[in-house]
N, C-alpha and C positions, 0 to 999 in steps of 0.2 A: 383321052386317058381313061383308065378304069380306076375308080377310087372307092375305097370302103371307109366310111366314117362311123366310128363308134361313139355314141353319146353316153358319157358317164356323168358323174357328179350330179348336181341339182339343176336339172334343165328347166324346170317349170318357170322360174322367174325370168328366163331369158328366151322364151320361145320365139318371140318376134325376131330378135337378132339372129338366133340360131337358124330359123327358117330362111331369112334373107341370105345368110352365108351359104347354106346348103343349096339354095336356088342358084346362086352365082356359080357354084361348083357344077351343078347339073346343066348349066346353060350350054356347055360345049363338051361335056364329059359323060361317061357312064358312071352312075353313082348308086351304091348300095349303102343304106343307113341301118346300123344296128343300134338297138336301144338297150340301155342299162336298166337297173332297178328303178322302181318308182311307180306312181299311179298309172294305170292303163289309160286314163283320160289324157295324160300327157302325150302319148303316142297319137291318139285320135286328134287332139288339137294341132299337133304338128302336121299331120296329114292334111287337115283343113287349110292350114296356112300355105303349105307347099302347093296345093291345088290352085289356090288363088294366085300364087306367084309364078306358077308354071302352067298356064292354061292350055298349052299345046302338048303337054306330056301326061302320060298315064302314071299315077302314083299307086303302087300295088304293095299291100302288106302281106307278108308270108310268115305264118307261124311254123317254125322249124322243129325238127327232132335232132338233138345233138347227141351223137353216139359216144358213149363212154365205155371204158373197160371195167367190167364188174370185179376184176382182180386188182383194180387200182388201190394202192395203199390208203388213199384218202377215205375209203369206206370204213376203215378201221379207226379213223380219227375224225369223226364229225366235228367241224369247227366253224361252219358258216351260219351266222345268226339269221333266222327267218321268223316271220310272223310277229304277233303282238307280245307284250310283256305279261308276266304272271307273277303272282305271289309265290313264296316258297311252298305253301300248302298246295296251291294249284299245280305247281311244277311237279311236286311229288306224286300227286294223283295222276297226272298225265303220263308220267314215267311208268307208273304201275299199270294203268289201264291200256295205254297205247304203245308202250315200249319206246317212247320218245327219249332222246338224249337232251337233257336240259343243262344250261350253264348260266351262271350269274352274268348279267350285263348291267354294269353300274349298280343301281339300287333295286333291280328286279331280276326276274329269271326269264330266259327265252329259249326256244328250241334251237338246236344246232343240227345241221345236216352235212353230209360229205360234200366236198367240192372237187370232184375228180377232173382229170385232164380231158378236154374235148378231143375226140379222135376223128370224127367225121360229121358232116352235115347231110342228112338224108335228102333234103330238098335242093341240094346244090345244082343238079342239072336243070331244075325248074328255074332257079334264080338266074342261071346263065342264059337260058332262053329268053327270059323276060328282059334282061339287059340287052341282048341282041335285037330284041324288038323295040328298043328305045324307051322302055319303062324305067322310072325311078323306083327302086325296090327298097322297102323298109322290111328288113329281115330280122325277126325276133330270134336270134341265134345265140342268146346268152342265158342268164339266169331266169328270164321269163319264158324261154323256150322250154321244150320238153326233153329232159335227159332220158335216153333210152339205152338199154343194154345191147342194142344191135338187132334184137328180134322184135322190135316195135312194141315192146312192153316197157312202159315208163318206170323209172326208178326214182326213189325219193332222194334227190340230190339237187345241187345248184352249181352249175358250171360258171366259172368266172367269165364275165361279159367281154373283157378285153382279150383274153386268151381265145375265146370262141370267135371274136371278130378277126383276130390275127390268122386263125386257121381258115376262116372263110375267105379272107383276102388272098391268102397263099393259094388255096385251091381254085379260086376264080382267076388266078394269074393277074391280080390287080397290080397296077403300077405304084400306087400309094395307099398307105394305111394311115388314117388320121384318128388319133386317140384323143377325144375331146373331153376335157375334165374341168374341175374348178380352179386349176392352177394355170398361170400364163406360160410356164415353161419349167423344165427341170432346172433347179437352182444349184449353183456351186456354192459351197459353204453355207448350205441351208441351215437355218437356226442361229447363224452368227449375226452380228450387227450389220454386216455389209454383204449379204448374199448377192450373187450376180447370175443372170440367166445364161444357160449354156445354149448357144445357137446351133452348133454342129458337134456331133460326137459319134464315135464308133460303138458298136454293140459291146465289145470287150471293155472299153473305157466306161461305158454307162453301167454295166453290171458291177464293175469294181467300185463305183461310187454309191451303190444302193445296198444298204444293210439288209440282211435276210428278213428282218421283221418290219421293214418299211411299209407304210400303207400303200405306196405306189408300186410295190414289187411286181405284182401281176401285170400292171400296165407296162412297166419297163420291160419285163420278160416278153410280153406280146410284141412290143416294138422291136426288140432285138431279134426274136425268132423270124419275124417277117422280113426285116432287113437282110438277114443271113440266108433266106431261102433261095434267092437267086440274085445274080448281079444286076444292079440297076434298080432294085426295089428300095423304096424309101418309106420310112415311117416317121411320123411327127407327133409330138405330144404338146398339147397346149390348151388354151381356154376354149370353152364351148362356143363362144361368139367369134372366134378367130379362124374359122375353117378355111376361107380363101387364102388368108395370109400364111397359114400353116403349110398349105400346098406349095406356095411359092418360096417359102423360107423366110418371109418377112416377119414372122412371129413364131413363138414356140421353140421347141427343140427338135432338130432334124437328126434322125438316126440313119446312118448309111454305112455300108462297107466300102472303104475307099478302093 
């Protein structure tokens, strides 16, 4: 099977468990791992662990360019927080000197940038060839990748990591997309006294359960799009440490068109 696994959430405390789970997936499958936001040292440490666990496999990291549409409406509405926090005075100075858009984030100010839709992955043919050669690929195809307008000129933006992973999985004709997060599954009656995990759900049903302002909205949409792109494609959402169980349906939430 060809599997794309997107690492979101806070991966650092779970690296050993994550690496063991990904190594199990890679034992008899083609695997691409995409990495979410976080310290670059996390990706390096993951590579080291995977090389120890998979001594017979090449582990290759690819920094990608994610193509975006410069006419995307997101460019008129910067909303993705990036970088450190600033005081109000510092924020005002950066706006005046650099033209940054600044917004309050709790008790401080931070820069915001657009989060346009991913349209293509420039290095897609290279990743496909690496998979055909038996490599395990760590593709930085998300917010840590390089958004480009299509002419190989970078743009100041941050693409959502799960939407980029879903696009990559669809273009690679993957069988499964695993969206690994801090939550064990999508919960029914979330926020109530007795929430219950949803084990299987269709894209339409899942979208109907997800409010537009939900923190998991992009993850949900990525899963739904991938499941809808061709018959037999399966997406799963679940905890960072449960990758093998998500693939089999023993954990997490499985999204599939019946």
